[in-house]
Each structure stands twice: as structure tokens, then as C-alpha cells.
N, C-alpha and C positions, 0 to 999 in steps of 0.2 A: 789344722787345715781351716782356712777361712772360706766361707761361702759368700755367694752373692747376696746383696741386700736389696729387697724389692723397693725399699725406700731410699736407696742410694742415689747419688747424683747421676746426671747425664755427663758423659765425658767426651770431649772433643780432642782428638790426638792428631797432630801433624808435625811436619818439619818445615817451618816457614823460612824460605831463603830470600824472598823478595816481597815487599809489602805492596802488591798490586791489587787489582780490582777484586780478585777472588777472596783474598784474605781480608780485605776491607769489608767485603760483604759478610764474611763470617763474624768479624768483630761487631758489625752492625746488628746481626742476628743475635749474638750473645748479649749485647746491650739490652735487648728486649726479653730474651729468655730468662735472664737472671731475676726478673720480676715474677716469673711463672713457676720456676723450679730451681733446684740446686744444680749449678753448673761447675764443672772442673775442666781445666785445660791442661793438656800435656804437650810440651814441645820438645823435640829430640835434642836440639842444640842451643836454642835460645839466642841465636846470633842475629836474628832480624829485630834490631832494637826498636824501630817505630812500632812494630806489631806488639812486642812485649810491653812497651810503655803504654800503648792504648789499652791493652787488657788491664794493666795495673790501675789505670785511671778509672776503670769500671769497678775496681775493688776485687779483681780476680788476679791472683798471683799464680802464674803458670808453674806447673811442676816441670822443671827442665831436667831431662835425663842425663845430659852431659854439660853441666854448667860451666866447666873450665875448658870447653872444647875450643881449640885454635886451629884445627885442620880443615879439610875440605868438607863442605856440607852437600855437595853434589858430585856425581861421578865425572861428568864432563868428558872431554876428549875430542880430538878433531876427526877421528875416524873409528871404524869398528874395532880394529886391532888395539888401538890405544884405550878405547873404552873397555874392551874385554880384559886387558891387562889390569886396568884400575879396578875393575869389578872383582877380579881374582884376589887382588890385594885387600879388598874391602870385606872379604868373607869373615875373618875373625872379628872385625868391628861389628858386622851385622849380627853376629851371635851375641855380642855384648848388648846391642840395642834391644834384642828380644828379651834377654835376661832382665835388664833394668825395667823394661816396660812391663813384664810379668810381675815383678815385685811391686811396681807402682800401682798397678791395677789391684793387686792384693791389698795394698794399704787403703786405696780409695773405695773399694767395694762398690763399684757403680752398678746401676740397674741396666744400663745400656751404654754403648759408645758409638761414635761415628767418626769417619775419616773422609778425606777428599781424594788423596792420591793413591795410585796403585802401589807405589813403594811402601806407603804407610799401611795399606791394607795387608801387604805381605807380612810386615812385622806384627801387626795386630792379630792376624790369623794364627800365628805361631805362639803369641804371648797370651792371648785371651783364653779363659776357660770356655769349655763347650757350652756352658749354660748362659754365657753372656751374649746377648744379641749385638751384632755388628751391622751398622748401616753404612753405606757408601754414598757420598754426595757427589754426583758427576756434574762438573761445571763446564764441560766442553764436550764436543762430539768425540765418539770413540769408534774406531774402525776395526780394531782388533784387540785381543787380550795379550799382554806381554807374556811370553812363554813361561816365565817363572812365577806368574801370578794366576795360572789357571786354577790351581787348587785353592788359592786364597779367595777367588771369586765364588767358588762353591761353598766356602765357609760363610760368605756374606749372607745375611738374612733379609736385607732390604736394600734397594738402590733408589735414592732420590735422583731426579734429574732436574736441572734448572730450566729445562725446556723439553718438549717432545723430541726434538732432534737429538738431544744428548742420549736418549734411551733407545734410539732406533735400532742400533746394532745389537745392544744387549737383549732386546725383546726377541731376537732370533736365536738366542742361546738358552741353555738351561741353568744359567747362573742366578744367584740371589733367589732361588726357589720360585722364579717367575714373579717375584714380588717387586713391582716397579711402581713408583709414584712420581708424578710431576709436581714439583713445589717451586714455583718461581721465586727467585730472590726478590726482596722488596726493599724499599728505601723509606726514610722518614722525610717526606717532602718539606715539612716545616723546618726541620733541622738543616736540610740542604739550602734552603733560602736564607736562613740565618747565617750560616757559615760563608755564604757568598757575598755578604754585605761589605766586607773590607775592600779597600782599593788595592788592586794588584800593582806590584812594583816592577820596575825595569822591563816594561813592555816596549816594543818598537813603536815609533811614531807612525801615524798613517794619515794620508790625505782623506778629505771627504770623499765618500763614494767608494772607498777601498774596503772590500770584504775582509773582515777579520775571521779567519777560519782556524778553529782549534782542533788539533789532532792529538788526543790523549792516549798515548801508547808507548810502552817500553821500547827502547832502541835495540833491545837484545832479541826481539821476536819478529822475524821476517813475515810471519803469518798475519801480522797486523796490516800488511799491505802498504807500507811506507813508500815503496818504489812507485806504485800506481797512483798514490795520492800526490806525490811530488810531481810526477809526470802530468797529471791532470791539471794541477795548479799552473805548471809551466805552459801548458797548452792554452789554458784560460787566459793567461797574460799575453801569450803570443797572438791571441785573437782580439786583443784590445781591452781585456778585463783588468781590473785593479784588485789585487789581493795580497794579503800576508798570511802565510801558513805558519802557525805557532805549534811546533812539535813539543809536547810536554811529556817527557818520559826519559828515564835514565837507563844506564846499563847496570844490572844488578851486580853486587860484589862477586868477583870470581868468574863472571861471564866474559866472553870475548867482546872486544870493542870493534871487531872487524866490520860487523854489519853497520854500525853507526858511522864509521869512517866511510864506508861505501856510499851511504845515503848522503853524507855531506859532499862527497865527490860528485855524486849525481846532480845535486843542486848546482854545483859549480859548472858542470858539463852542460847543463841546460840553461845556463846564464840567469838563474833565479836565486843566487845565493843571498842577494839583498832582500828577497821576498820570503825565503824559507828560513825560519829562525828556530834553532835547536835550543830550547830553554832548559832542558834537563828536568830533574824531578822538582815539582813545585808543590809546596804545601798549600798554596793559594790557588790550586787548579779550579776550584769552584768559582772563585772571584774572576779568574781569567775567562771562564766559560760565560759568566754573567755579563761580561763586557764585550763578548764576541757576537758575531752575526750567525755563524753556523758552527756546528760540531760535526767533525768529519771522521769516519771510521771505515775505510775500505778494506776490511779484514778478509782473509781467505778462509779462516776458521774462527768460530766464536762459541760462546755459551749463550747467555743473554747479557749483553754488556752493561755493567754497572754504570760506566761512563755515559752511555746513552740514556739510561734512566735518569741520571743526574741532570743531563742536558735538558731532557724533557721536563723535569721538575722545575727547571729554570726558564721554561717557556722558550727554549731554543730549538729551531728546526734542525734536523739531522740529515746528513747524507751518509748512507751506509750501504754495504753490500748485502744482498739477500742470501745470506749463508747461515747455516746452523739455526740457532734460536732467535736471531735478530728479527725475522719477519713475525715472530710471535709477540714481539714487543712493539716494533715500529710498523704502523700501517702505511703502506705506500701511497703517496700523494695526499695523505691525511695528516700524519705526524711528521713526515719527512719524505725523503726520496730514496728509494731502494734501487740499486743497480746490480747487474751481474758482477761477479768477482773478476778482477784483472781487466775490466773494461774501461780504459782511459777515456775514450770518446763519450761514454755514458756518464762518467763522473764529471767530465767537463760540461756536458749539457746540463747536468743537475746544478752545477754552480751558476750557470747562466740563468736557470729558472729561478734561483733564489736571490738574484740581484734585485728582484721586486720585493720591496719591504712589506707590501700588503700580503704577499704569499708567505713570507717568513713569519709574520705576526699570526696569520691564521693557523699555520702548522704548529707554531710554538704553543698557542693556546690549546689546541687540540691535544697535543702531546702531554701538556701539563695536566689536563683533566684525566687523561688515560692513566698516568702513573698514580695519581691520587686515588683513583677508583679501583684499579686492578693490580697494582704493584706496591702494596702497603706492607712494610716490615712488621707491623703489629699483627696483621692477619697472618703473615708467614710464620711468626713465632708461635702463635696459638695453634695453628695447624701442625707445626712441627712437633710440639709437645704431645698433642693428641695422637699423632701417628706413631711416635716413639713409644708412648705408653701402651698403645694397642699392640705394638710389636712385643713389648715385654710380656704382656698378658698371653699372647699367642705362644711365645716361647715357654712360659711357665706351664701352659696347658699341654705342651707337646704338639701343637698344631703345625709347627714348622718342621720341615724335613731336616735330616742331619747333614745333607750336603755330601756328595761323594767325591772322592779324590781320584787319582789315576788308577786305572784297572779296578774301579769300584770300591777302593779302600776308603774308609772314613777319613775325612780331612783331619789334619793335625790340630790339637787343642785339647786342654785338659778338662775333665768333668768339673772339677772345682779348682782352686788354686793349690793343687797338690800334684801327685805323680801318676794317677790313674787316668786312663782314656776311656771315654764312653762311646758305645756304638750308636751312631746317629739314628738307626731305625728303631731300636728297642729301648734305648735309655739305660740298658743294663751294662755293668762293667764287663768287659770281655777279656778273658785270659788273666794271666798273672802280671805283676808289675814288670817282670823281665820281658815278657812278650810285648807288652805295650811299649816299653822303652825301645825295644828292638824295632818295632814297626815305626815308631816315631822317628828314630834315628835314620832308618832306611829311607823313609819318605823325605825327611829333611835333607839328607845328602843328595837325593835325587833332584830336589828343588835347587839346591846350591849348584849342582852340576849344570842344570839348565840355565841358572843365573849366569855362570861364568862363560858359557859357550854360545848362548843364543840371544841374550838381551842386555839392556843397560838399565840401571836404576834411574 
């Protein structure tokens, strides 16, 4: 039987499907954490090549649980029936994920681990020993707990939020032992400026006085507000303004292209297809931002957008919606302009306000100073290690509750990397191995039943 190591690494475990802002921020954090502590990364499938390659460039070779995987990495489905059917078929594979993750954790002997997504928390709560602290990093607002994850949230020892807004719902629950911390994502402003020096290629030509507006968002996510952004630019042009909207974002592998096609059709319908340019995924997005006038993000839901932090680091004013954690980053009328979600007239008015170059320059300088002072990744990494080590100390002293499952039963998870289960209240082994196995099997089957009937991964 292998025990935990108090000097073991911190482990980050996830299943990266698309290398968007959230995973980019994680890699940025790990880049600085590796100078402060030992870091290991586990990825379930290893299919997100840019993410894996960036980690390797940092000298970190992720442990991939299924290195030869060629199947689906997301459940997907067009409706509840299709998703439920795919969910049922995924149960045997989910069991294999748990088994491989448990073995990997036994080999790594970490002192603590953290995850981002509820799906990964589900796997970790089943695979991790009870003595291993688990932290969850919430990167977006949460309005409910997925039905199959309620017991997993009780297993979590700490939840970070990248904004106050991300934790608002969780603070009303008894999850994570009421242990919540806001830890804003940070960026390296100097690095952002250096990577923005190259000249972007294949951009549309523009006349003098034409606003170059960058919209950095995946075309697979309607919550980024593409429809309202396109309609606002169309209205701005109809009123006599000059603008190009550069939509920088692609459709992740395996995701439907229907939404992207719909947005292209909308640009045609509004007679602005020559002004709305769908550039796809761009490695040189920072260079494109640096050459732009405005960065545009009319999202319906957000965390604290990394793309806006980068825009501010580049001294670019932003137009964004006052949703989720965005107002915690962008100060209205100081660093940019915030408007209500879905408000096309307000977005249009904001574009007119930023036709004044003096206003753009003033807001750009203010935003640049703000991210340098308050959103530093160096500071984030130091605070992260301090919080995680304090969590390890609290767990070792027994200061954290055990977390209760359904009907008051202890949540699933082994005391060590072995076969016995520990009672969360006393720390003493309860019953025989047979009783523990029966209780674990019963709770696990209950969770799987919830998984197939009520939720999607």
C-alpha cells in the first residue's frame, strides 16, 4: 500500500479538448509554478496537441491516461435523448478512466491535486484516496451542480474562483466545506508585449478611419455573443461608421459547425459580409490585437476573460458586457466600456464613443496599468502554492470535514491507495473490507444511474 507524500508534487488533472483561454491560463500558471514547486500534469486523452506541446516546451511531460485514444473525448449529442444514450454507452469507459487515474495517483504520490471541470472532479473523487486534498478551480459562473456530481463536490476540499461571480452560487451550498477563495488569473504583461511584436499576416485591408475590431472567441460557443456583436457592427456601419470585425476563433475538433455557419449567414443577411471576417484560429492573435483599435467581447457568460487581460496589457480599450467576472477586471469608462448583455444599441453606442482616438488611448493606458498592478501571474502562482500548502496542512491535521454523500454517507474515496474506506468524521476505518466495498459499489452504482438518467458529461 502506498501512502501520500507530504513532499510530493502538486498534480493538475484535466481532459483538454480545445486549447482556449482557460487552458492557456493554466499553462501560463504552470509556467510560473514550476519555479516554486514540483508540478505534474495528468491529461485523460492527450488529444489537444497544442496544449500538450506547450506543456512539453516547459519541460513537463503530461501523464496521458489513454495515449492511443482515437474515439470521442466529449459526450456531445444534439438533444437530451442522444446525450443520455451516449452517456449510457460511456459507463464502462468511465470506470476505466477511474481505474487508470487511481493507479497514476498511486505512482505520483502527490500532496494535493486540482481540477477545473465537474467531469474531472467526478473521476478524481472516485480515484483519489481520502487523505489527498482536492481543489476545484472554477473558471466560469455556476448556476447549479450537475446531478451526478453532488457527491463529488462534497469530496472537494477547496474551490478557487477566478472571480467573485464564479463562487456566488457555491457560497449558498455546503460544498467544499465552505472553503472558497478568489484567485484571479494573471498574465505576464512583458511576455504578452514581446509575443505581439510580429507582423500579423493575411489581414483584410482597411481605409483610413476604419475601426479594426477584434473579436477573440471560439465559433462553437454561442455564449460569447457573436450574434449581438455582428448585429452591433452592422448597425454601426448602417449609421455611417467604418469598421472591420475580425472574428478570431475556430470550431474545436468534434464540435458542430452549425453555429459558425449561422453566424456567417447572419453577416450575409445584414449585408456586412465584406466587413465581418472569420479568420479561424490564429497563433498570432496577440499581434492582431496589437494592430487593432478595439477588442470586443459581448459575452453572455464569462469567467474573467484572458483575452481582455491580454488586450489591456497591449493598451487596447475593450468593449464588453457587464457579466460574470468581467466587471471585476474592466472598470467601466476607465479601461473600456461595459454594456448590458444582448444590448445591440448599447454596443453600437460604445463603438461610436471609441471612434475618438484620444478616448481609446486614455482607456488603453489605464487598462495596461491595471493588469500590471492587479493581475500578475507571478503573484497568482505564489498565492496558489501558499493556499494549496495550507490546505495540505489542514488535511493532515484533520481540520477539514470528511464531506458527506447522499443520505449522510461518507463520500467515495480510499483512505490510502488501497482497499479500505475511512469515515470522514473520525478518521477510523469503518467495518470490514467487504462492507466498505459494498458501500462503495452501492454509492457508485447510484451515481452512475444518476449519470445516465439526469445529466451529461
